[in-house]
N, C-alpha and C positions, 0 to 999 in steps of 0.2 A: 678324496679318493673317491670320494661320494659319488659327485659333480662329475669328475671322470669318467667314473662305470656308466652313472646312468647318461651321459654320455654318448660312451662307447655305445653301449644297448639300446637307445634312442636313432644312432648312425644304423647300426648294423638291421633294424627292427623297419628304418623309410628307408636302406638297402633292398630288405627282404619285397616292402611293399611297393617299392617303386622301380625298379627291376625288371628288362625283359627280356631277359635273359632266358627264362623260357624253365619249364617243369624241375629239366636234369637241373640245373643249378640252387633250384628251390630245393627239391630235395636234397644235395648237398652241405648248404646251410640247414637245410631242416635237422638233418646229421650231426652234424656240429655241432650242432645245439645243442640238441640229448645228450649226447657226451658228454658234454661242458657241464649238464644240469649233473648228470650222473658224478661225476667226477666226483670222489670221496670227500679232499679238500674243500672241494666248491661250496657240499653238500654243509660239511663238518660250519664253514664259514658263515652259510644262510641259518643255521642254526642258530651259531650265538649269537648271530645279529637278534634272532626272535627273539631268544632268550633279555638278551643286553633290554629288548627293547619293553617287553613285560614284567620285567625288574624296574625299568623306570617309568613307564606308566603306572605302573605299583604306586611307587614311590610319592609320583605326579597325584596322583586319587589319595595317596594321604592326608600328604602337603595342602591340596587343595579341603579336602574334607575337617581338616581343622580348623581351616580361620573361615568357611561359611559356616553358617550358624542354622541347626536344621541338616538333614538329611538333598542332598542336590534334589533327590526323587521329589519329596515334600515338598520341592518350591515348584517344582518343572511341575506338578501334581495342578498348585496350587493355582499360577498363572494362568493353566488352561482353565480353572474352576472359575476364574474369573471372566469367561469369555471372550471372545475374538471382538465379534460385533460391538461391544462397549467400546473400544478401541478409537478416541479419536485423534489422527492424525494429519502431520503435513504432507506426504510422503509424495514424491511425482507434481509438488507446488511450488515455486518459483516465485523470491521476492525482490529479483530484479526486474 
């Protein structure tokens, strides 16, 4: 369902951007989109999806933080303190 909705939104956006129907059609589409977004059912669905996303992100954070020794922010800080200039890598080189 999410992919269908993403496709429809992308299709509508592409039509609005690519249309040559003029300002009148643009205003009509804009009004329809505003009415759609103000629909209580749509707003409730969006809020529900956002809440579910926050819950899943919180569970993922706790699952990862339990498995990673020390806090993630401490690990990032220690990597930054090492210095970026000391890293010797072979990015952009080819062995072929």
